[in-house]
N, C-alpha and C positions, 0 to 999 in steps of 0.2 A: 085335750090337745087335738086339733083338727088336722091331722096329717094322714088319716086313713081315707082312701078314695071309696071305701065300701063299708056299708053298715054291718057287714058280716065280720069285720075285724074292728073290735073296739080297742081304743088305746087310752091308757091313763098313766100319769107319771106321779110318783110319790117320792119326793126328794130326788135321789139319783137312780131310782129303780123304775123302769118302764114295765107296765103289765099289758100284754096283748091277749085279748079274749076272743076266741073263735066262737062266733054267735051265728050258727047256721043250723037251726033246728031241723030234725030232732036229734041228729047224731053228730052235729058239727063237722059235716063232711067238707072236703075241699072241692072246689069247682073252678070254672073258667074265670069267675069274678074274684073269689076269695084268695086263691093262691098268688096271682099277680099282685093283689093288694097287700098281702103279707110281705112280699119281696120289696115293694115300694116303701112300706112302713119301716122295715128293718134298715133299709138304706138311709132313710131320713133320720132314724135314731142313731145310726152309726156316725152321722155327721154332727150330732148334738153333743158338745163337749161335757155337759153336766149329767149325761146319762151314762152310768157305769155298768149297769146290769139290766138284763131283759128277762122277764118271766112270761112264758107262753102257756096259756091254760084254755080250757073250754068252758063255755057257759053251761049252766045247769049242774046237776049233781051226778048224772049217770055217765056222761061221756067226756073224755078229753077230745078225741076225734076218731071217727070210724074210718078215716082215710078218704080215698077218692069217692065222689058221688057217682055210683055206678048207673044211676038213672040217666045220666047224660049219654050213655052209650046205647040206651034202649031203642032209639030210633034207627040205629044202623047207619046214620049219616057219617060218611067218611070225613067230611070237613070238621064235624064236631070232634071226632076221635083225634084228628090231627091237632086241632086247637088245644084240646085237653092234654095231649101228649107233649106239646110244646110247653104248656104251663108247668107240667110236672117234670120237665127235663128229659122226656123220652127220646130215645134214639130211633130214627127210621132212615131208610135209604131205599129209593125206588128200585135199585139194582140188587137189593138184598144185603144182609150184614154177615160178616165173618164172625160167627158167634164164639168159636174158640179164641180167636184173636181179641175180641172184645172182653171176654172173661179174663184173659191174661192181663190186658191193659188195666181193667178195674182192680184186679188183685194187686198189681204193682202200685197204681196211683191212688187207689182208694175212692175213685170217682170216675164218672164218664166224661167229666169236664175236659175240654180240649182234646177229645178223642181225635186221632190224626185225620180221620175222614172228614172232619169239619174244620180243618185249619183254614184261616183266611187266605184269600188270593193275594200274593205279594204285589207290591207296587210295580215291580218289573214285569210280572205276568200280566197285570192289567194294561200296562203300556203295550205289551206284545199283542194282546187281544184287540186293543183299540186300533193299532197299526194294521193288523191283519184285516179287520172289518173295513177300514177305510180303503185298503188296497182293493178289496172286492167291490166296494162302491164305485171306485174309479174305473173299474172294468166295464161299467155300464151294461151288465148282462141283463138279459130279459128275465122277467118273472113269469113262471109258468104255473097255471092252476089246473089240476085234474081232479076228477071224481072217481073214487074207487071204494071197494069194501075195506073195512078195518084190517082184515087179514092180508089183503093185497098191499095195503099201505105199510103194514109192519114188515112184510117180506121185502118190500122195495127199499126199506131202510129209513122210513119216515120217523121223525122224533115225535113221540106222543106220550101222554100219561095213560098207559094201557090198563091201569087199575081203574080208570074212570069208565063211565058208560057212554058208548057211542051208538049211533043209529046204524042202519044197514048200509048206508053210504056216507063217506066222509070226504071232506075237501082237503086235498094235499097241495101245498104251495111250495114250489121249488125256486131257488134263486142262486145265482152264481154257477157258471159253467163248470162241469167236471173237467179235470185236466187230462184224464185218459178215459178209455172206454170202460175200464173196470172200476173207476172211481164214481162216487155219488156226487150229486150237486153239492155246492158249499153248504147250503141249508135246504132241508126238506122236512116240513113239519105239517101236522094236522092243524089247520087254523080256519076259523070262519070269519076272520076280521077283514079289514080293508087293507089293500096293499098297493104299492106303486107299480107302474108298468115295467120300469127298468131300475136296476139298482142305483144308477147314477142320479135318479130323481131324489134319492135320500139326501144327497148333498154332502153331509159330513156327519160323523158319528163321534160322540164324546161321552166317555164314562163319567158318571157323577158320584156314584157310591157303590160300595160292596159290603154285604152283611150276611149274617147267618140267618137262615130261615128255620132250620132244624139241624140236628147232628147229621153231618154228611151232605147237607144241602146248602148251597150258597146262592145269594141273589145279587146279580149285577144290574144296576140301573143306569140308564144312559139317555142322552138327548140327541136329536138329529135335526138337520136342516137349520132354519133360522133360530130355533130355540138353542141349539148347540152353539151357534156363533155368538148369540147373546150371552150364554153362560161363559164362554171363553173370554169375551170382552169384559165381563164383570170381574172375572178372576185376574185378568191383566191389569185392570184398574186398581184392584186391591193390592197386587204386587207392587205397582208403581207408587201407590200411597205409602205402603210399608217401607219401600226403599227411601222415599223422601224423609219419612219420620226417623229412620235409622241412619240417614246420611250415608248411604252406601249404594253400590250398584245392585240391581236386581239379583244378579248371580251370586252376590256376597251375602244375601240375607240370611241363609242358614247359619253360616259361620258367625255373623254378627249377633244373631239371636242366641246362639250357644254361648258366646262370650258373655253376653249380658246375663244369661241365666246363671253361669258360673260365678259372675261377679255378685249377683244377688245372693246366691247360696253362701258365699264368703261373708258378705255383710250380715246375713241372718245369724251365722255362727258367731261373729264378733259381737252382735247385739245381745245374743243369748248369754255370752260370757260376761259382758258388761253388766247386764241386768242381774246376773247371779252375784257378781262382786258387790254391786251396790246394795242388793238385798241382804247380803251377808254382813254389810257394815263397812264396806270400803276395801275388802280384800283380805288376804290371809293374815296380815299384820293387825287387823282390827277384830277384836273379839266381840261377840254379840252381847247386848245388855241382858243380864241374867238376874231374875228375882227369885226369892225363896217363897214358895207357897206351900204351907203344910209340910215343910221339910223336904220339898221337891223343887229342884231348880227348874225354872221355866223361862224360855226365851220366845218372844213374839215379834212378828213383823206384820205391818199393814202396808200393802203395796198397791200401786196403780198400774194397770195395763200389763201385768206380767202374765203371759199365757199359762193356762192351767197345766199344760203338759210340762212346764218348766218348774213347777212348785215342788214335786217330789224330789228331784235332784238337789234343789235348794235346801229342803228340809234335811236330807241326808248329810249335806255339807255342814249345816248348822249343828246337827247332832254331834258331828265329829268335834266341833269347837266347844260345845257345852260339856262333853265328856259323859256326864250322867244327868239325866233330866228329861224334860219335855220341850219340844219345839212346836209352836203353832204359827202358821202363816196364812194370811188372808190376802187375796188379790182381787181388786175390783176392776172390772172391765165391762164397758157397755151397760153400766148400771147393775150388773149381776156380780155375785160374790162366789169365789172358789176358795175352798179351805183345804188345807192339808195339816195333819197333826202327826208328829213323829215322837216315839217313846224309845229311849235307849234300852238296849237289851236287858240290862240289869234291873229295870223297873217294870217289865211287862207283867210280872205276876201281881204287882200292886196296882198298876195303871194300865188301862186298855185304851189305845188310840181310837178305836171305833166309838167307844162311849163318849170320849171327849169331842170328836169331830161331829157327832150327832148333837151334842149340846150346842156347839157353835152354829151348826146348820139351822137349828130351830130359831136362833136369833136373827138370821137373815131370811127367814121365811121358807127355808127348805125343810124337807122331811127325809129322815134317814141318813144314809152315808154308809160306806163300806170300805173294806180293806183287811188289814191284818192287825194283831194287837200292837205291833210296833210301828205301823204306818197306815193311815187311813185318809180318805178323801171324801169331800162332800161339796155341796153348792147350794145356792139359794138365789131367789130373784131380787132381793133387796140389798144392793151393794152399799147403800147409805148406812147400813147397820154393821159394817165390817168391824168397827171398834167394839160394838156390843157383842159380836161373836167371840172376839178374843177375851173379853171380860167374862162371858159365859163359860168359856173353857177354863179360865182361872178359877171361877167359882166352883166348877165341877171338881177340880183338883182339890180345892179347899175342903170340899165335903167328903172326901175319901176317908 
């Protein structure tokens, strides 16, 4: 299965079980390539409905994994350290971390995920930032450039990454007049790039995205000038098109979309209920067809386009109608087969649902299957063999 972006993460699928092998000799260590690849593969497998379990192992006989590849840090390169830290979910903050607070948070939450210092900037805050910057642009203040030592720049209040290496002299760019004698300019930073002569030359400022760079560090991206106007025009065109499609005024789009989503959820619930009733045989008043195989009652259903997630509730409902026996259901969708087998509680010492579902899975080209003795699920690539899968399950019962 070619879902891994890296040769260091090998993927194979056997029936409903995916196996991931860390193959990074000699100790199967994690690095900037393998760890993001693992995340991508797991996300892809989570979206695969026929995969129910995941096994993570290491190549070779000696190691599962020795952890992070420490050779990555040997150069002392700060950029490498930060990149590896990001891949491993490390927390860093240029202003320092409150370690007792962080320990308390992890103790309560069990993870550093969503640590408050890295919360997203709200939509209201982004609008306020955008408005503030545009106010400063309209002031048309002069842009001032000065040369000074790094220490002088820091004492003057310039913004810089002081963990980085600078020369004996740095370029400090200031823009936006200070409102009082005690205030700093609106922006004062160490920068060697190109700048306008006055803030008004920027024209307009439009925020386009906001994201996390690392824990406690956010990145805001924006456009200016003609690019910003083009971005705004494109967004306006999209809103206009959406309003026409929805047959509503632009200001009513959110309410209209919410109403449609609610309507869709209602329809999906109704469709699920209708599929369940049809699969059960027409509703509560209709009992399923039950046959006797080796002294065990068995009810089977071969269905079309019933989602795999709906099969287990269906089997539970049919088990209630059968009373004592085995229920086997196969659904064929997009050429693939999904199987669920249920065994009533009184028969689990004699009949195992896992064994039965594996027999059915083999008939549709699958391998394996899993679950509990009373309820198991599997799948296979050959949906055309759905009837053969039900027959294989019956034969497995007959051989008990």
